[in-house]
N, C-alpha and C positions, 0 to 999 in steps of 0.2 A: 557175773558180767562185767565185763570191761569197759568205763565211761571213753567215748572216741575225745580224742585230743581236737581240740580248735587247732587251727595255722592261720598264717596270713602270709602271702608275700606279695611282695613291692618290687614290681620290675625296673628295669637300668631307666626307663623311657616312661618310669611315674604310673604305672598300669597299678591296680591291686587286685588278687586274687585270695577269695577265701573258702578256707574246707575243713573237712576233718581225715582223720587219720589215726589206724591203731583201733578202732573199736571193734566189737564183736561182728565178724565175718566182713570187716572191713582191710582192704592191703595197709603196709604198713609203711610203704613210702611215697617220698613228693618230689616232684621233679625241680629243679633247679636251673634255672639260665645263666650264663653267665653276666654278671651282674648284679644280680640279684642279691633283695634281703629278702629275710624269714624270720617268723615270730613264731614260737609254739606256748602255747598257754600252757605253760606249766613253771614252776619254780626252779634253783635252783638244787634243791635238795631232794627233790622225785627223780634228778639226772645220777647213777651210778659212776658214769662214765662215757668216753668218745673212742673212736677208733677209727681210721681211717682207713678204708678199703678200695682202693687202686683209687677212681676218680671222686668215691662216693664217700661220704659221712656218716658212720651209725651211730648214732645216739642211744643209747643203752639206758635203760628206766630203772628204777628203783623195785618197781611190781612186777619186772620179767619180763616187760614187753619193750622193744626195740620200733626206734623210726629211722627209716633209711632214707637220707636226702641225697635223690639220685640228681651227678653230674657236680655237687658242689666242687670239687675240685677240679671239672674237667672242664677248664675257661681259659681261654688266650692268655699267652703273657702281660704283667699289667693290669687282670682288670682281678679284683677280691671281690667274693661271696660275703654276707655277712649274717651272724645266726645271732637271736634275740632271745630272750627268755622273756614273759611277761605274763603275772596275774596281780590280780586284787589292783588294778592298776596303776601298776607299778612295772619299770621295762628295764634289765641288764642287757648289756652286748655281750658275747661271750668270744675271746678271745686263746688260737688254740696255737698249741705249741707241738711239735714232735717232743715224745720220750724218749724214743731210740726200741721200745718193746713196741711196737704197732698201738698199742694206747696213746693218748694225745691229753698232753696236760692241760687243765683249763683253768685262765684266769678272768675272773668275770668284774668287767670295768662299767661304772658308772655312764650315762649319756648325758649330751650335752645339753644344757636345758635353754626354752626360746623361753621369750616376751606371753606371745601371746597364740603361736602357733608352731607346730612343731612335724617334721617330716614325716617323723616318726609316730603322730598321733595315729595313721591308720592304722600301726601294727600292735599296738598298745592294747591289750587285754582287761577288763575292767572287771570277769569273773576270777573267780578262785582258781587254786590249781588242783585239776578232779585225783589225780595223782597223792597227793596229801589230804584231800577230803573222804578219800575210800580209806587208806590207812589211818587216818584217826589223828589229834595233834600230839605233838611232842616237843619237850625242848631240849632234845640233843644234839649235839653238833650238824654243823649245817651242810648238810650233802648225803647224809646217813640218817638225820635223827628219826626217822620214818620204823626206821626197824630196830625190830627186839633183839638183843644178845645174839638167840638163837639164831635168828636167819643172817645175822651176819657170818657166823661160821667162825666163834674164837680159835677152833681147835685145829679150824684147815686154812684158811685165810685166800686172798684174792676175792675177783668175782663170781669162778665156779663155785667156788664153798659156799658161798652164799645162799646158792639151791639147794645142797643138802639135804632139807626137810621135805622132799617129793616134787617139788616143781618137778614140769616137761624143762628141760632146754633147749633150746636149738642154737648152734653154731656156740655153744659156749655159755649162753646167756641165760637166765630166769626165764623163760615163758609161760609159768603158771606159777599157783600156789602152794602151799604146803606147811606141815610142823614143824619141831623141832628136828636141830641136828641129830646126827647119828651119835653123836656124843654124849647127845644132852640129857641130864638124868632126867627121867621122864613124869608128869604128874602124878601127885601120888607113888610115889617109889622107896625100896626101905634106907636105911640107914649105911648099909654094908659099904668099905671102898671097893671101888673098882680099877678097871683099867682103860676105862672110856676119858677120850683125852679134855673131855668140858667137863665132867661129873667132876663133885666134890668128893672132899672128906678121905679116908684112908684107902686101907685094902678092904676085902670082903667080896662080893659078886652081887652085879647087879642082878635084878629079878627083871624075868623076860616080862613084856608088854603084849596086853591082845587087847587089839583094836578090831575094828570090823574090818571087813575087807574093802577098799576102794584104790581107785586112779586118779588120781588130782586132774587136773584140765579139762575134767569131762566136758560136754556143753561149747567147749570154746573150738576155735580152728587155730591152726600153726601152720606156716608156710617155710617151706625149704627150698631154697635157692642158690643159686652161686655168687650172690652178695657177699657171702659168710666165707670163709678158708675155710676147707677142710670141714664142709658144714655135718653136723650129728644130729641124732634126735634121741634125749633123754627121757623117759618115762617112768615118773614115781610114785607111791599112792601108799597106803596101810594095808596090817591083816595082822592074822595071827604070828606071834613070833616062831620061826620054823619052816613053815610052811614055806611050799615051794608056787612061784608065780609065771605064769610062761604068758609072754604077752607078743600079741602077731600084729603085723605090719605088714598089708597086704601079702607078697608072698617068703617077708623076712620073722623070722622068729627070735626072743632072744626070751632064757630061762633066769629065774633068780632065785636064792630064797629070803623071806621077810625076817629081816634083823631082830633082836632078841627088845629092840628099842619099838618095835612094831612097825616100822618104815620098809621100804624097801624102794631100788632104784634098777633101771637097766637102762645101756644106751644102746642105738646103732648106730656105728660106723658109717662113713661115708660110702665103704663099702660094701656094708651091710645094709642101704635101705635098696629097698624095692623100685622101679621104673617110674617114670615119674607119673603122677598120675595124682585124685584125691581118694584118701585112705580115713577107716575109720577104726582108733588103735582098739586092740580088746584085750583085754587082761584074764586068764583062768588060771583060778587060784583051787588047789590040790594041799588035803594032810587033813587040817582041822574041819575044813568045810570045803565041798566042792559048787565054784559059781565063776561065772563066768560075766565080767563087765566090761561096758566099753568105755573106752578113753576119747581123748581130743580129736576132732577131723583134724588129719595131715594132707595138707596141700605140698608135693614134693615138683619141683618145677628145678631140675638140673638143666636143659636144655637152653640155651643163646635162639635167643629168637630170630627165625629167616631174615637176611637182607640182601636182594638181588634188587640191581640197576638194570631197569631193562630200555632207557632210552637217555640218549644224553651225555654220556661218558665214552670213552675210548674201549673199553673191554664192550661198550654193544657199536662197536663200529659207528658213532655218527660223529660227524664235525659237524660245529654251529657256522653255520656261514651267514651271510649278509642279512638275508630275507627274516632268518631265524632269531637272529640277537638282536633284532628291530624292537622286537616286543621281550626280551632281558633274554637269561638262560636258564632254560626250566631241563630236571633233570628229575624221570621217573626211577620210578620202581613199584618192588611188589618187598610184603613182610607181614608180619604177622597182626592181628587188626588187632588194636587199641596200644602199639607198641608206639615209642616216639621216636622218631628218623630224625636224627641231626647230621646236615650236608656243610661241611667246610671246604672252600673255595679261595684261598688267598684271604685268610686270618678272616674271612667273613662267613659268618655260621646263620642258618637258613634250618629252624626245628619244626615240625611237622609231625602228625599222629596220620598213623597207618590207618584206613577206611573201614571198612563192614568187609567192602569186596576183597580186602587185600591191597591195596595199590596206595601206593602214597604219590607227591609230588611238589616240589621247591620252584623257587623261580628266583634266580636273582637279576639284579637290575642294571642296566650298562653303567651304572654310575660305581657300583660293587665288580664287576667282572668285565676290564678295559678287554677289549678288540682287539685285532689283529692275525698273524697268524702264528701261535706259538701252539703249545702242549703245556698246563698245569695240574700240579697232583689235586687230587677231591680226597677226602676223607667222609668218613660216611658211618655212623653210629646209629645203632638199632637197642633200645631198652624197653624190655618188655615191661607188663605190669607188676611181677615178681621181683623185677632189678636184675637181670638177665641182662648181660649186654654179648653184642656183636657188633666186632668193628674191620671194615675194609675198607681198602684205599683202590681208587681206579683213579682213570686221570679226564680231564677236558680239554679236547681238540679242536681249537677255533680257528677259522679260518672268514675273516669277512672281509676280505681285503679281493676287488674283481681287478681282474687283467685288466692292466690300462689301455683303451682304445683310443686312436685318432685317423681320420681322412685328411689326404692333404689335397691342395686347390687343383680341380681337373685343368690342366694344358696351362699349371704353373698363376693363370689368373681368374679360373673358374670358367673363366668361354673357352668354346670351340668355335673356330671362324673355321668358312669354307676349303678354305687347305688343309687344316685341321683335322675339318670330318672325314671328308676326303681318305684319311688315313685310320688304324688302328688307334683311338681313343685307351687312358690306360685309367682305371681309378684303383689309386691305391696308400695307403698309411702307413701305420705303425701298431704294434702289440708286442704282449711277451712272445720269446719265443719256441717256436712250435706252436700257439694258439691256433685253433679253426677258426676262421671269419669266415662267416657269412652274411654275402654280397645281396642286397635286391635293389635294385633299382624298376620302380612300375613301369610296367611297359616295356622293359629292355631282357630283367632278368629278374629270378625269384630264387633266395636263398642259395646261389651260389656259393660251395665252401670252395676256399685261401687255406692253406696254410701259411703262417708267417715262417720265414728264413731266421739260421739263425742268429740274424742281426735285428730279429724281431718285422721287419719289412714284408709288409706280404702287397699281392697286387690281382688286379683284374684285368683283362684286356676289352675291350667291347671292338668287332671286324671294322673295320671303316665303311666309311654311307650305309651307316646300319641308322643312327640316329637320326630324324628328322628335326629339324627348328621349335624349340621351347625351352621349354623348364626345369631340368629333372632333381631329382631329389634322392642320392646315394645313400640307404641305409645299412651298417654291419651291425651285428651280434659276434660276441663270442660267450661262450661259457666256461669258466676255469674248472677243478675237479671237485672242488666243492659245491658247484652249482650257483656260484654267486653271477649271476649275467653282466655284462656290460654293452654298450650300443652308443655309438654317432651317428652322425649323421653330417652330408653337405651335398649343396647345392649347387648344379653348376647347369651353364643356359647355352644352348646349342644356337648360335648365329650365324646364321650361311648368306643371311638379305642384309643388304640396306641400301639407302634411296638417299638423295638430296635433290632439294629445288630450288628455285629461284620462288618469293612470295609474288602475289596475283599485281602485277605494276598497278593495279589500281591504289594497293595499299604503299603502293613507294610514295614516300613524303616528294622528294625531287622531278621522279621521273613517272609516275604514273602509268602517262599515257606508252612508254615506250620508247621515250623522243627525249633525249635530250637539248635542249633549245641553247639558244644562248646565254640567258642568263644563272641555266642550271653549269653551265660548261665553265664559266666564272665561279663557282663554289665549288663548297666540296661536297660530292652523292653520294647519298646511302644506301647503301644495295642490302636488303634483307632476305631471308629463306628458311627453309628446313631439310634440316639432316634428321636421322634415326636418332633418337632418343640415347646418351648417351656415348656419342660421337667423340673423338678425342680431336679432330680437326677438319677446317674445311678451308681450301684455298680457292680464289678468281684470278683467272686471269683474264686481261682488257689489253687491246690496243698495244700489246707486247710485253707488258708487267703482269705478275703473277703478285698477289697480296693475299697476306694470311688473315680471314678472316675470326672476328670473336664468335665461339659456340658458349651455349648456356648446357653444360655439360647434364642437366635433368632434361630440359625439354628438348635438346636439338635443335633450339632455334637457333639463328646465325646472324652476325651483322656485319655487315665493312664500311666504312668511310674513306668512298674515294677521295684523293687531293683532289685541287683546282686544277683543273688544266688537265686531268687525264683523259678526256674524251678528245683530248685535238683541237684540229682548230680547220678540221676540212668535213662540210656536209657528206651526210653518207649513211649505208648501213654497216654495222660493225656487229662480230657475236664478242658474247661473256661466256667463259666458261668457267664451271664451281665444281671443286671433287671434294668430296669429303672422304672421310677414314673413322669406321663406329669402331668399339670400346671391343670387339672382337679383330677388327686386323681387316673386314671388309671394305671396297674402295666403292663409290659409285662417283658418276660426272653426269652435269645434266650443261645446255646451252641454252640462252637470252638471245635473241636478235635484237640491236637497240640501235635506233636511227639518230644521228644526230644531223639536226637543222638550227639555224643561224638566224633566222630572216623573218618578216612581218609587214602588212598594208592595209589601211583604211581608208573610206571614202564615202560623204554623204550628199544626199539632195541639196539643191540650193534654198526651197521654200518649203521650209515643214509648216503645216496648219492652215495649207491653202491659201488661194490669191489675195486675200484679206489679213493672213498672218493670223488672225484668230481663230480657235476651237470652239464653239460653241457647244450646248445642252446636248442639242438635236446632232449636231455634226458626231460628238461625242459617243454618241448613242448609236448615229449610224456605224461610227469608225473612223478613222482613217491611215493609211500607212505612211512610214516611215521607211524609205530605202538608200541604198548604195553599193559600195563594192569593197570588196575585201579580197585574203589569201581565199584558194581552194576550201573549205569545212573550216574555215575561221570562225572562230568565238565572237560575237558582237555585243558589246558590252555600252547600253543608251542611260541614261541616268537624269532626270527630269525632278527637281525640286527634292532631291536626297532620295530618290528610290532610283534603283539600279534596275532593268530589266535585262534579258540575253537575248540576241537572234544568232541562228547561222548560218554561217555562206555554204551557198550549194557547192557543185563540183567547178561551176563556169565563175566564181567566186561575188554572185549574186547573193543580197540577203534583203530580207525586209523586215519590216516589227507593226503589228498592228499596235495602234495606241489608244484602242482600248485599255488595252493590258496594263498603262498607267495608273497607278494611284491617282485618286482625284485631288486638285488641288484648286487653292484660290487664288484670286487676284483682289487690290480691292476695286479695279474701277475696266474695265472694258480694252480700255488702252493701253497700258501696262504689258510688259511683255514677261516670258518665262524663261528662264537658261535650261538649253539642252548641250549635254555634250557626251561625248562616244567615243571607243576604241576598242582594236581588236586584239584577240591572242590567237595566234594561228596552232596549226596540228602539235607543232614543236613546244605552244607555248611561249613563241619569241611575243612580245607584248608590242604592235607600232605607236605611232603617236595620238593626242588627245584634239580630237575635233570636237568645237563649240558652234550653238545657232540657237537664237532668239525667237520665241513667240506667246501668242496671248491665248489662256484657257479659263473660263470660268465654267465650273459644274458642280458646285454647291449650291445650296438653299442657305441664307445667311442666314445668322439670329434665330434659328430655332428653338425655342423653350416649350415645356409641357409644366406648367403650376403644378404644386401638389395642391387635389381638390377641397374644399372648405366642407368639412363633413359635419359641422355645428350647425350650418341652418340660422333659421330665422331666433330660437330658442334654445339656449343649454338646456338639458333633457336630464342631466346625469352625469357623474364622476368619468361615463369611458365615453359621453357624449362625442368629445373630440374626434375620438379614436373608428366608431362604428356608424354609418347609417343607420338611422333607427327607421320605424315602419313612417311616421309623421313627414321626417323629411323626405323621406324615400317620395312619397305621394307628392309631395314638391314639387320634386324633379331637380337634379343635383347640378349647380353650374360648373362648368370646367373649362379654363382659358390658359393662355400664355404670350409667346411673342414670334413672328415670325418677319420673315424679307418683306415688304411692302410686295403685293398685288398678288401673292403667294396665293393657293388653294390650301385648305386643311381639311384633309378625311376623317373621320370620327368610327370608328367600327369596335361594338361590344358584342359578342357571339354574333349572331346571326344580324344584327340592326350595324344598320350603316348611316351617315349623315354628313355633310360636308359644313365649312365656313367658304364662299365661293372670296374671288378675289377683290373684289366691292368693299367686302367687310375688313379686308385685311390693309386697306391704304396706309392708315394710321401706324402700323408694327404690329398692332396687337390686334387678337381673336379671342373670341368665347363663343359658348353652344349652353345651353340648359339641356340636360339629358331628359328625357321623359319615364316615368315611374315602368313604363311598360318594358322598356330596355335593361332594365335594374331588376335582377332578382330577388326575393324575398324570403325568409326562413330563420332560422337557427345558424349564426355563423354562416353564411352565405358571405361570396366574395363577386367580386365583378371587376374582369379586368379590360381596363380601356385604351385604345390605342389608336394614338393619332399619328400623321405620318402628312408632310409638307411637300408641293409642287411647287418650283420660282416660274417665273417665264420661259428661261428657257427649257424647261421641262425637265431642270434636275429634281429629285428627290430625295428624300433625306428616309434614312432608317425608322423602322416602326416603332415612336417612343411609348413605353407602356407605364400604367399606375394601375396597380390594385386595391381598390374600395373596399373593407370590411364594411357587410351588411347583416343586421341583426333587428330582424321586426318582430320576433317573439320571442315572450317573457317564457324562458326555458324549465324546464325542470317542474315547470306549475301545472301540476294534474288536479283536478278535483280528488280521484280518488285518492291523494294524500294526503287528504285533510280529514283531520281528527276532532271530534266533534265528541270529549266524556260524556255524555249528557247517561249512559246507562246502556245497557245489553237491550231493553228492552225499547228503545229509544225514546222512553219519557221521565224526566228528571226530575225525580222524587225529592221531598224534602232532606232527604241526608245526604242525598247527591250534591241539591243545591249549596247545603250549608259548608259543603267543601270547595264550591267553585265552580266555574266550570272552566276547567284547560282546553285550549284549541291548539292544535298544531299541525306543520305541513310543511312542504318543501316549495321550493323556489332556486331559481338562479341567484347562485351565491352572489352576498351583497345587496339582494335588493331589498326595496323596502315592501312592507309587506302592514297593511290597514285591515284593520278585523274589525266589525262593528257589529251588536249583538243587540237587539230591539234599543236603535239607537246609540247605545256608547261604545266608543270605538278606542284602540287601543293599536299604535303603530310599535313594528317593531322590523329588526333588520336581520334577514337570512346568515346564517352564518358561512364558513370558507366551506361547508359542504353539503351547501342549499336546506340546511334546517333552522324553521326558526318556532316560536309558542310563547303563549302569552294567558294568562289564565282570566279571567270576570270573579271580581270577586261575590259574595252572597248580595252585598246588599246593592250590584250591580244589574242581578237578575231579577226578572220580574216572579211574582208571587203565585200561589193559587193555583186553579188549573186554566189553564189554556192551550190552545193546540195552533201550532201554524208560526212559533214565535221568530220573526224573521232575523237571518244572519248572513252578512256578506264578507269576502277577503277578495279585498284587492292586490295585484303585485306591480311594482312597479321596478321594474328590471335595470342596472345601471346605464345601460343607452337609452332610457328614457321610454323603453316600450311599457307599455301598459293591460293587464286581463285580469277578469274580475270573473269570479265563482259565488253564486249565491246559494241558501238552502233556510230551509225552517225544521227548527223543534218543537217538540211539544214539551210542556211540564203542566207537573201534578202538584202541590209539594201541601195540600190538606191532608191531613191523616182521618180515617174513618174514626167514626165513635168507640171509643174505650167500651168494651164488650161491659154489657149490664146486669150484673147477678140479682136473680129474682129468687132463687131458695138453693139451698144446698141439701144432703140428702149423708145421714151417716150417724152414728153414737159418740159422745163425747165429742171428746177430740179427733178422732177417727172420722175422715171425710172420704164418703162411696162415692159422691160424685156432684155435680152442681147443673141446677138451671139456672142457663140466660137467656135474658132478653133475644126475642128471633133477629137477627142479622139473613140476609141475603152469603156474609161474604161466610168464610170455612174459619172454625177457630181453631186453635193449638193449645195444648195443656201443657205446662211443665214443670215440674216439682224442684223448690229450692230448699235444699237443705241446708243447717248451719256449714258446711265444709263443702267442697267441691261445687263442679259444674252443673246448669241446670239439666234435671233427667227429665226427657220425651214421656208425659203419660198419654197423650192423647189416644184416643180408644183408638184398637185396629180398626173398629169399620164407624168409627166418629159417631156424630151426638146423632140425635134423632130427633123430629118435631114433638112437642107435647103441650098439651094446655094446661097450666097449669093454676091454680085458683089462686088467689092472691085477693084479702080484704074480700072476698064473696065477689071477684069478680078476675071469669077466665084468663087468664093470659098467654096470650102465643110466646112459646117458649121452645127450647131445643135441651134435653137432658144430656150430658156425658158421664156416664158411668167409670170407674177406675177399677184396674185389675190388674197388681192386689192396690184395696186402700190405701190414702195415705197419711200417713201416722199424722201422731198431736205434735202441735210443733211447725209442722211442712205450712212451706209459704206455697202457695198456687198461682203461678202466674197463665192469665186466659191471655192468647194473642192473635190480634185483628191487622193483617196485612193486605191491604190491596194490594191493585193490579199493577200500581205503579211503585208498589214497594214500601208504602208511608206505611209506618208500624203504630198501633196503639194498645199498648197491655193495659189488663186490672192485674194489681195485685189483693190476692183474698185471704185471711188468716182464719181459721179457725181452730180453737184452742177452749182448754177447759176451763181456763182459767186467766189470769191478768200475766200479758205479755209483752215484750218490749219488742217492738218492731225495728228489728236490724237492715237497712239500708245498706250494708257495707258487702256484704255475705256475696261470696264471690260470684256467684250462680246468678246473683239481678246482673250481671255485666250483659251486655249486647241486645236488651230490652228494653224499649221505649217504653216508661210507665205511665201512661196518663192518670189514671187511676187506683187508689188505694182504700178498698172496702176492709172496714173495720167492724162490719157491722156484727159478726158472731165472736168476739171475742173483748176484752175487756183493756183497748191495744193504748200502750203508750209508743206515742213516735215523738224523737228528737231528730229533725231537719236543718240540714246546715246549705249553704253557699252550695260549696261542692259535691254534695250527698243527691243534691236536686237538679244539680248541672250531669252527673255522673248518668241519673237512672230517667229522666226524662228526655224524651225526642225532641228532635228539629226547632218545633213551639216552644219549647221552655213553657210547658203549661203540666199541673199535676192538680189533680183534682181529690178529693182527701171523704167518703165518707165514712158517717160514723155514728155513736148514739150520745147519749146525756154520762156514761161510763168510761166512754174515750178521752185520751188527754194526747196533744199534738204541742210541743213546743219548738218554735222557730228560733234558730240563729241566726240574729241580725236581718228580721224581715221586716218591712214596713207595711202596717195596717192603711189600708187605701182607705178606708172604712165605705165600702161600696159594697152592696151586696150583688150575688148574683143569682138566679133564681131556674134551677134546673128544669128538665123537660119533665118533669116528673114533681112540678110547681116545688118540689124541696129547694130550701134559704142556704144560699153558703155566701160565707166571707172572706173577701180581696184578698189577697196579702202579694205585697211583692216584694222580691227576693234576688238583687244582684242580676236584675235583669229579664229573670222569670216572674213568673204567675201562678199562687197557691189560690185553689177554692177550699176551704175548708167548711164542712158541714158547718153548719149554725148549732148544732147542739152538741158538739163538740166543743169540752174543756182547751182553749186554746191560749198559749200562753209564748208571747215575745219577750229575747232575753238579745 
């Protein structure tokens, strides 16, 4: 077995590839790319020599194998590949030079060292040399030390002689193992002299050697291909001297005789090899023995791989056009599956492998292959897995340049006018001579072909009168022989119509009425109009002179300023003519009649305003008229007190003006007059002289005012009282007042309500009125709009003056349902609830003052911006005992001073029930199976409290049942509660009584077999109000601190301890009151106080205070 040899390849781009080669049933070649570095995991001692075969490098190993580096020398000029040998973490570069005999001379040079990292690290092998390892260690000179003198062929010489010991040789190199050389003295031979080249001693005959028949290389696979010049196959082995060996490989056979040294060898030259295929070597031995033995497997592949270009080359008649070139240049073909294919274009090489379906493809980028119209050579090389090479040459034909194509301006300017449209219209341009151009004009022609002439000019003609007005887009296309398309387009406009006009005369600044008056004739006149957008020229002719107007090329608007005097000096009708030329060369004209009028006149009646010359309020109300004369249809302008009004004269020159259209004026007294002035402007805008007249007018109520109402009233009830009218102020009535012209009547309206202040009450020049409550609305955020108007003695009236009054007569957001009394879900406040205090909360109008009263005690709070308010009555402020109907009230006063009240009652019961009294218990030893308690109408619950953990409810499922229990010979009405399971020794039993109000009174009972210390800090005691501790069934030892007492007792802070003389109670910080309490059973109890709580201790119990 031959160990595979590891190799590593680092590409010129820095990528690394690892693999093995020349192992059993493996190929013996490695494909090398341009600029690669390859490292073999062997030492120089394992290499017999190096040979260049065309573009490949053959490395011949000492164990007979060869490694072929395919394409090692097949690289572009200036590119060098590098070979390294590496083992045991050492790496050596192999420098090769030509020797002239086909073999290469190797020089082993050191590699450069790096401080921390080397680019050769990826090519370095830490493993040992597998060839040396298989041959054994040696101290011989480097390069040949692993071979014995026999293997070195001292009698022959050269690499061929080294394999004379029976190795199979492929192409002249030893590919199998074997024994000594033909000339070697066999092991155990005689001492006589012989004629062998390497045997020692003098004359004599070398005895024959008897060896068993064998074929060297059996079980291995050898490959013969065209990678070696004149390839041949040598088969060797051993056997009995003189026997005949016939070696068969496929259809070829060779016969030889075994030598006296017991070895044999036969060679199949190239012309004796069977056809390509896989063959098993067979050796038939005859003579002293007759047997047939198998040898190595031989793979013969003398056929270069097929290589055909099927797409993208000149041989396939493909031309790379611009569309194909956009994605790079792609060449495709077929070949032998697994073979490599290298394609070189202009010194750029792409390498790929033939796919399993026999196809291959490579793509060159535009950066690698430039476009244009040219043909470049293509080199194609295919190498199969056995190193056979096929080389082809082809061409790449490129045509990535389409025809040039252009479209000329139609009619020279892109416009077809009325004259041009009547004749044939030509569309033309330029391209390559002889190109076929396709012309498309939507609505006119589609894909009309025309051929460019020798100068590359092309033309398409459209019949005269065919085109209608509009915009057209001519698109032309052509395709060259390579399929490269070209396209171009050109838009043109057919315009056979145009127009021009004067602007509406109303839009003319100088003579919008179509008349030039005297003033206008003395100034420059501006005339405007509209031509077709894009028009190039507008001319205006008037009074014998033609003027060029300014034209906006974008919009077609035109403007002409005529010089002063252009109208002439004679009144009469004239004609103004405008002519335009549009962008297409079409012309249009229009005529404007213009009248020249240079005169105007005006007259006015002698006495305006009546016989007395004064216009009173009544006269103004009924109306009066100014009148006079002017030119027919002239406009008359009358100005009084700065206000101008207009009248128009009729066809006879008469004009009238109703004076009630003049804005109201005011004079200090009825004696003074006002000035009226007037003038006329005739139809030609000529202005007459100005006339003036005086007369008096009194049309206003003087000194009228309406003061802001006072909303405070008699008392300021809140921070917003001055801004709103509250309920009390509304009830008292709202006073309003102001000033007015003496003797005037003042009218007041509020909705449907109306009232007046008579003239007699305004003689002082002031007025006042009290608005009744019925006239004012009520509610939250209500308003009242008060309208006041005055009328003087002349009948003149003021406009209505209004004041809006804000009214708020309700405490908003103050609902009884929003009030929360936290007296418990049952509506009765018990002792525990009372001890926590009584929270009261609700809602009211934001900023309100809220007064909360409970049983005569009051708290005052203010609602916040959301209307929320709350307060809490402490335990000391609440009543005690049992009481129904405790009164409570809540009054809210909003910021406007409005008040609202809600009354409530609630019940309180702070009297705790009597603690359950134990009559007798049931059980054995410390085990408690049941208890008898004095009868009570209340229902008790029973709870076991262990040393740790929460209390466990042990109340019998069916409750307790009534029973008569004899106590001291007296039957006592009792209740029996039986526990299942029994309570263990040391358990605390809580008997709890909770009345209907939720007041709690519990008794702690202990039954043990010995002395026990009562632990009041057990977690399970939390949550019970313990009113009594019964130590009568145990020898109890009980210590009480203030904190423990507060934790286990209820709100009344009272604890009664029952027991006997063998019990002991120690109280820390307690005070003996020296009082005795007599229980219901006549038992006497000593009374102690501790931090506000009271302890009643059975007088029989031993008591200690510390």
